Every structure is written in C-alpha cells, then in structure tokens.
Residue, then its C-alpha position, 0 to 999 in steps of 0.5 A: m339406566k337411571e338407578d343402576e348407573v349403566h354405562a353400556i347396554i347389550g340389546p335389544q333383539r328387535s330392530a323396532q325396540a332398538k330404535f327407541v333404546i338407541s335414542l335413550g343411549e344418545k341422551a345418556q351417552i352410553p353405547i347401545i350394542s345390538f347383535s340382532a338388530t340388523s335393519p339397514s335403517l339403524s345406521p351406526t353412522l347416523n347414530p353415534f352411540f349405536i354399535r352393531t355386532s352382527q351383519d347388516d341385512f343389506s350385505q345379504v342383498k347381493a347374494i340373493a340377487s346373484i341367485v335370482q340372476h343365475y336362473g334368469w328370473r325376471e319377476v319376484v314376489l316379496i313377502y316381508e314383515d311390516s315392521e322396522y326390520g322388514n321395511g328397512l330392507v325393501p328399498y335395497l332389494t328393489d335397487a339390487f333387482q333393478q341392477i339385474d333387470t328383475s322387478i318385484s311384481y307384487r309386495s305383501a306386508i304382514s304385521p307381526t303385532s296383529s292377533y293370531d287370527q288376523r295374521q292367519s287371515k292376512i296370510v291366506t288372503e295374500l297367498s291366494v293373490i299370489m297363486k293367481l299371479q304369473t310369478r312363482v319366485v317368492l322372497v320372504h323377509m321375516t323373523g322366525s316366529l312370523g315366518s313359521e306361520l307363513f310356511k305352515v299356511s303355504a304348505k296347506m295351500k299347496m304352494m310348496s309344490k313343483g314350480f315354486a321357488w322360495i328364498v328366505t333371508d337370514g332372519l329365517s335361515t339363521l333361526l331354523y332350529p329354534i322354529g321347530i322340526d314341524v315347520m322345517d318339514k313344511m319348508q322343504g325346498v326353500v333356499g336361504v342365505r346367511p352369514y358364513v361362520p367358519l367352524s373353528k376349534g373354539l366354536k367346536d369346543f363352545k358347542v360341546r360345552f353348550h350341549k352339556e348345559k342345554s342338551t335339547s337346544e341348538i345354538n344359532l347364529f345370533g347366539i354366537y354373535a351374542y357370545d362375541t358381543v359380551w366378550a368384546l364388551a368385557s375386553a373393552t371394559d378391562r382395558f378401560v378400567a386398567t387406565m383408571n382407578s375405581s374411585c375415579f370410575r365411580q366419581k365420573t359416573r355420578k357427575n352431570g345433571s339429569g336429562l330426559f327421564g332424569l337420565r344422567a349423561s355419562e362421561l365414561g360412556p364415550k370413552l368406553l365407546d372408543m374402547l369398543e371401536g378399537t376392539k379386534f379379536k378372533g371370536l366364535s363368528g370369525e374375525f371380530d372387527l368393529k370398524g365404523r362401529q359395525l361388524q365388517p361384511v363377511d361371506y354368505e353361505i347358501t342353504n337348502m332345506g331338506r326333509k327335517r334338516e338343512r344342508v349348505i350347498g354353496y357360498y357367496s363372496s362379494e368379490k368372487g360370486i357364488g363358489s364351492h364349499d371351501l371359501s379358501q379355494l375360491s378364485s376370482s374366476v369363479l363368478i355367477n353365470s360364468s363357472n361350470y362348477v357353479e352351474n353344477l353346484l346349483e343344480t344340486i338344489v332340491w326345489p319344492g316338489p321335491t324336484r331338482t329341476p329349477p323352477r322357471g319362475w313364471v307360469i300361466p296361472v291356472v287358478g279358476r281357469p283351465k289350461l291353455k286351449i291350443g288349436v292345431p290343424v289336421k292334415e289328410a295323409p300324406n298331405f305334408e304331415e312332416f309339419f304337423k301330424v296327429e295320431w289317433d286312437p283307432h278305438t276312441n277316435k281321440p288324439i293320442n300323439f302329436s309330432g312334426f316340425s312345427y310341433d317340435i319347434f313349439v315344444e322347444s320354444l316352451k323349454k326356452l321360456p322362464f315359466d311353465v305354460p300348461y296347455d292342451l292340444i285340440p285338433y280342429v275337426n268336425g265332431s268325431s271325424k278326422r278331417m279338418a273342419g275348415t281352412y286355415d283362416d277358419l282355424l285362426y278365426q276360432i281364436k277370435n271366437k274364443r274357442f281356442d287360446a292359440v293356434v300352433g301349426d304350419t300357419s302362414i303369417v299373412a297381412y289380412r289375418t293380423s286383423y283378428v290374431d297376433f303372430t309370433l316371429p316366423y320359424s320357417e322360410s318365407g315366400v310363395s313360388m311355383v313348381v313346373k315340370i322339367k323338360d327331357d334331359n339334353k343328354k338323350n339328344m343325339w345332336i347334343f355335340l352341336k349344342p355348345l356353339s350357336w349356329e352363327l358361331w358354327l358358320t363363322t368358324g367354318g368360314a374362318f377355316v376356309v378363309t385362312g386356308f385360302v390366304v395361306w394358299i395365296l401366300e405359299h403356292r408360288t414358292n411352295s411345291e406342297f401347295r401346287g398341282p392340278p386345280n382340284q388338288q390345290v382346292g383339296t390342299i386348302f381345305w385339308f390344311s385349314f381344317s387339320t389345324l383344328v387338331f394341329a395335324h397339318r403336315e405341309k410346311v410353310m415357307n413364307n413369313w407372312s404365312r407363319f404370322v397368319l398361322i400363329i394367330w389362327i392356331f391361337v384362335v383354334l386353341i381357344l375355340t376347341q378348349s371352350y367347346t370341350a368345356s361346354l360339351a363336358s358340362l352338357l354331358t356331366v352337369q344336370r340340366l334342368p330346362p323348365t317347361v314354363v319360364d314365368i307366370d306371363e307365359l302361363i296366363r298367355n297360354g291359358a294354362f291351368v294351375g293348381y294350389m293346395k287345399n285350405s291355403y290362402i294361395r287361391e286369393l293370391l292367384i286371383g287377387q294379385l297374380n290375375f289368374n282366371e278363377s276357371k283356370l285354377k284347380v285345387y289339390s289335397s296332397p303332394v301325390e295329387s299335385h304330382e299326377a296333375l303336373s305329369k299330365g299337363s294342362k292338355k291332358g286334364g292336369v296343370d302346368a304349374i303348382f303354386d305353394e309356399i317355399p317350405y312345402i315346395k322344398l318338401f315336394l321337390a325332395k320327393y320328386c327330385s328329378k321331375y320338377m323344379m321351382v321357377g319364376p319369382t318368389y312372392k314375399s311372405d313372412g313364413f310360418g308362425f304361431a297365432f295368439p289373441i290380439g294383445s296376448p303377452l305370450v306373443s313376445h315371450i314365445s317370439r323370443a323363445i323362437l329366436n333362441v331355437t332357430q338360432d341354435h343351428k345344431k338343434m335346427q339341423e337336427l329337426e330338419q334332418k328328422y323330418f325333411g331328410n337330406k337337403n343336399k339330395c336336391q340342392y341344385q333345385a332348392g331355392s334356385t330359379v332356372s328360366s331357360d336352357g343353358p345358352s350356347l356359346s355365341l359369336y359375340s363371345f369370340g368376336g374379338l378373336f375373329i377380328i384379330t385373325g381376320l385382320a392378320s390374314t387380310c393384312s398379310c395377303f394385301i402386303h403380299l399382293v402389293k409386293f407382287y404387283r410392284k415387282h411385276w406390273p412394269a414388265v406386263n405393262s411394257i410388253h402389252p402397252e396397248g392392252s386393256l387394264l382388264y387384259k393386263f390383270s388377267e396376264m398378271a393372274k396367269y403369272f401369279d399361278k406360276r412357280d417363282n423359283v426357276p433360274l433364268d437359264s432354265l428357260t433361255r439357252s444360248s447355244d442349243k435350240v429348246s424344243e417344244d417338249e422341253v418348254s412344255s416340261v418346264i411349264d408343266e413343272g411350274v418353274l419360272q423365273s421371278d425377276s422382271s427380265n426373265f419374265t419378259q423372256e418367258i412371255v416371248l417363249l409362250e407366244t412363240m409356242d402358241s404360233g407353232c414356231n421354234l425358238s432360236p438361240h440368242s446371239 
C-alpha cells in the first residue's frame, strides 16, 4: 500500500484478517473488497471503505430457522468456530431461534488457531458432552478446514448415526469439494444451506474453461464470487480512468502526507469507491448489485450430502419460504409448514443412519445408563385384558408381546414426541410366575424404590398416590360407580296393559265416565225416547252411552244443547286420555325397560347387602373410608366372570347385590353382559387412567402433551376403541346412564286440569237444567199442594221429572168423550205428558182420580 501506491485491495479471505485490513484501508482511504469475509460483525455501514461482494452470513439465518421450525425441533446444539467468523453469527442465530420458540441448549466453541492435537482433544471432549445431552439437532458454523476435522471425529464417535440431525452453514456447504471426498463420505446425511447461483450460459462456459486449466479441481462459490469481484473492480476502474488522463492519475496518487505506518491517504480511492458502489451487471453468480457496498441478499439452496456427492433438495426464498427446485415457479402460497409440496420435498432428505425418517431431535440419553425401565401390570385372563395384555413364551416364560388399549395409547403418545424414548417393558411379577406381584399401589411404589423408571397401564390417578409418583394427564374417562342386576322385563307381565295409568287415574277416569253418562241422562231422558224405558234399561243406557264414547261408538242421539256441550268437552278429554294411554303402552311394549334391583348405596347399607370389588384396585379403600361400608360386607373378585356369577346369585344366595368399579371397567363388563346388569347410582369423581413417572420427571409434561394430541385425534381414538372394546352402540342405552326406578305411570295430577274442565262443564249444565225445571214447574206443584211439606213437594217434582215432557195437552184432557182408565194408563206407560204448567195441573188431577178408582168426566 505504501510502496506500490495501491488504490484498492481485493481480500483477505478470512473475517479476522479482513478486520485489520479494513482499518488500514480507512487510513489510506482506499476500497477494501472481500468476497469471503462473511461475518455480520464486518458491516459496510460501520466501515465506509469496506465492500462485501458475497452474501452476509446473516442472510442464511432465516433459511436455517425455517428448516428447524418445519420439524418442530425445540432445542439445538450449536458448534461454532471461535473466531471473528464464528462468533459474529451467534447473536443472529439466537434471535432467529427465539422467534420460532427454539432454544440453543448448548454452545461449543472450538478455536482454529490451536494446535492439531489440542483441536482434536477439544472436539472429542465437546462431542462427548453432546452425546450425554437430550438434544440431537446439531448446527455447525465453521470454515472448511476445521469443519472437516469435526466430522471425521464425529463419525468415529458414531454420532453420524440414526437419530441425529446435522445442519451446516454456507461456510462448509460452499466448500464441500475442496475439503475432500473422504470427508464428504463422513458427512452423509448432513443438510446445508448456501446462496443460490443460477446455472447461466456464462457460468457453464466458465466452468468448461476452468476445467481445461484445472482438470483436477472444482470451482466453488467463493471462486465465482472472486471472479465477479475482479470483474466489478476492473469495470469500475475502466470507467474511472476514462474520466481522467494518466498524468493526473499519477499526480493525484502522490499527494498528501503520510499517515499510519507512513501510509498516504489516496485521493483517488474515494472516487474509485463511488464507481464501485454504482457497479451493476449480470455476473457468474447472478445479478451483481452493490447497493450499500454489499451484495444484495439472494435465495438459498438446501443441500443434502449423500455418499461422496451432494444433491440440491430445495430452495429457500426470504419472501416465499421453502419451495421447489425451480425458483421461478415459486408462488407466495408455498410457505414453510403450509405446503404439501414442501412436506414431500423435505421427506426426500436422507438423514444420518442413513434413513429417510426425520430425526425427532430429542432423546433420552443412553450414554452410561440403560434404557428406560417401565413396569407394567399383569392381568389374570380374562381380567380386563383389553386394557393391557402380556403374552408369554411357553418355553422360557418370558414376555414376547404386549397389547391392549393402554399400551397402544402409550405407543401412539411416544410417536407424538419430538424425541426418541428407548425403553424396556418389564412385567411386575414374582420371579418366573405369571401372576402380578402385588396391587397397583405396590406397582407404583416401585418407582419410588427405583426399581422402575415409569409405570404404563390402566393405573388410576388417585390423590394419595401422588405422594410418591407424578401422573400424566388422563387418557380415559373418570369416575367410580356400581353395577346391579336388572329386574325381569315388564313385557312378561300379563297385566302390563294396566301399567300406563296409575290406580288413582284409573279410578278417576272410571268415575268420570259414570258421572258424564248420568249427567247426559239427566239432560236427555225427559225429551229423548232413547234415554227412556224401565229403570234397569235406563241404568244400562247410562253406562253404555258413557263408555261407548271411549271409542266414539255411541249410537244414541242427543237433543239437548247442554248435553252436546258436555259431550264436546268430554270427548276431548277422552281423546287425550286414549292417546296418552296408547303412547305409554306402546313405549312399555317396545322400549327396553331396565328397572334395577337396587337404586342407591343407602339401600345396600340399609339392607345389609354384600357388595364386591375387583382385586388389586383401590376401590376397597373407597368403599370403607368414604362410602361407609362394613368391611365384613365386602367381597373381592378377580375377573368379570366371577363378578357375573356373584351378581347372578345375589346376597341371599352367597353372591353380592352390587359390584363397584371404575367406569372404563364397568363399560367393558356391560358390553359382555348387556341384558343382565346396569350401572346405577351416583358417579364418584376420579381422574381416570394415566401413566406414572418419578416425581419431578421432565417426561411427564412431554408425555402429557403427547396424550392430548392422541386423545383429541377422534379418528385414532375410535379406531383404538373399536379394536379393543367393540361396538359401543350395542349397549348404548346403559353406558353412562343411571336408572333409579321403573318408568312412572301416568298420574292423576297430569290430567287434573282436564277432569276439572269436564267436571265444571257437567256440573254447570246439570245445574242450569235443574234450575230451569224448578222455575218452570215449582209454582204448579206449590199451588196444588199448598199444605204439603217441602219434602213432599220435592218428591212430587221428582216424580214429574221422570215423565216425558213432549205430549200435547189434548192427549190427556178430551172435551167430549170420557177417557177410560186403560187409555190413561196407556198414555202414562208411554211417558207422554204435557210440559206447560196448566197441563201439568190437569195431569195431577187425572192421576188422583185414577188412584180413587173414579172415571173422568168431560170438561164443560
């Protein structure tokens, strides 16, 4: 710079070197142009004479974060070079991961300036620490030389195996070919990001020329940037020289005093810098545009290392996310986590192993310790093996297979975790026996004794158990209830037709029929011949007419308007009664009726009945401690078959009247004995089934979230329930329902309003009719028998009330001929009398004469 009068410098390659050279360039006021110093700490904004003709490392951060976010990895291990290049990117990576709710669980900085042995020792130490961590996503930010050493050691330590995810920044992915084929082979499964360079015709021609001169070498991205950089500086220099003559150029470079180290401040440097800032052309790397003295951000391509070769599997655009191979076809709808194409695209990645299954990014570390020991219950067949079943090898007496609803829930939950959980299932048995070594409480207590790391099965979440284990969220229904026997079906009763109505309603309805018939007779018999005749005939007519209205088959015609009024209301009441009776009887005969033999717990305690519970459960403590059952009244059973036999016998025959158990077991029991038993009484709250872990275990929260994902997947839950429990609709009328007694009969109160209406209508009609009769005929009776007692007068009125009221007057009193006693008797027998008061008086005289045996004489 001092001797050769340099006006611009291209380089240096490393960020640490560039920092020093940039300071010299500022003193000499000449442009410092770098195509490989990519550290974000070297900012052209803060260094006015610094020009970066490559991509800033910061521009690749979002591409890396998008890959991590796609796979849902929540923790990342960062291994970086302890230099200006490596340290400069760490803050930006931290910020980018925080935005996607991912943390850097461990940072490892390795110095490139230490000796080879020191670097090897440091790498081994750091990788050993990482092996003991739970995180399995490793991000490497190093240059090619140090990165190649890292991957050689990691391959020896078997960290390039299944379960790991390795991601490298462009410092390694752009230098794959120079680092050697042997290192590339160790990097199989590594995913990298690097700036996208379109394969233009100019780039193809350049590669052809390059291979002719360097047949054993492959140009990398930094070589392309270097070519464009030289071209840009040459172009700027040509434009600058064209504006000045050579003598002026030499004259201007020799002016000014010396500065630091005797450097002279160039007057041409700032003008050349201005020329460079305005340089824009289409180079080998694409559009070359130095806005802000830095190459503008471009898209990134995602690479995947195979055996001795790499392949481009996708691209990242800062505006459009991860997309297809052809960036020109990317649309704004192709975004990370939202495109089916992206899902398929990233599934083509070959991960370390090799495998195409994406790593979960988190595992239970197995270095220095065995797999997770999980204790499981052992059920005696056929004791609800639908929840957990252990199959044994008949020769070795060792478990060979596990199945059941609880087991499948556990397996499905593990699939939802973002990490692998290596485990062994260990049946809780005594020695070589196939019987459970204790109760469920004993099984859970083995976690505290450190015999098991967890317990998986149909373990109930109970408060007192939380003193020595932590439970996950429940995966089943909760609650404790009781099962009782069903009474015989009412449909077998020959008197079931009386069941729809209560006895009070039956008697009231019958009385209403009689009263209504009697009221209609009162209103009709004096004017309607169909309601007349001998007393026994009239009584029969009353009953026949009233009860025939039940089927609307009455043939007698009514003539009195008050009778019609009464009948209209009564027929409406009859219609309601018959429809209600028909509906209730149809329900009794067609709908399954399930009257229980026992209604509630108080009845069991009051009658001193025996009750049962399942072996190894906590129900015994519930029955004694909370429900106040006498311990002598409890019986234990080990299978649904034994429970069925005990319930069938009942307490009086050596069995039990009720079985208490948890609702999941009860539903399974009822599915087998659908028509014999039912669940009754209140449900006592519990938290259902869950998996148990040591207190404070970090796995509890992870498994709980996974269980939620499984249980809220309705399709998966229906599949599992159908697999183990069959068709739940078969006994749907019992499941979860509580029946306390027989279906009630229709009561009198339900129809009280109707009977009041018809009663008032009949009473009013009858009262009005009698009042009119009284007002019309009382004066005549009173005038004929002025001296008679009130009782006698009423008896005379009653006698007349029983006579017909539509005979004309001249039928009883003839002016010319003498009426014989036979004729009068004939008229009387027909019940034909005159209705007005004058004729009534003549009829009374006629009746008195007949009684004295005298003949009537004609009136003058």
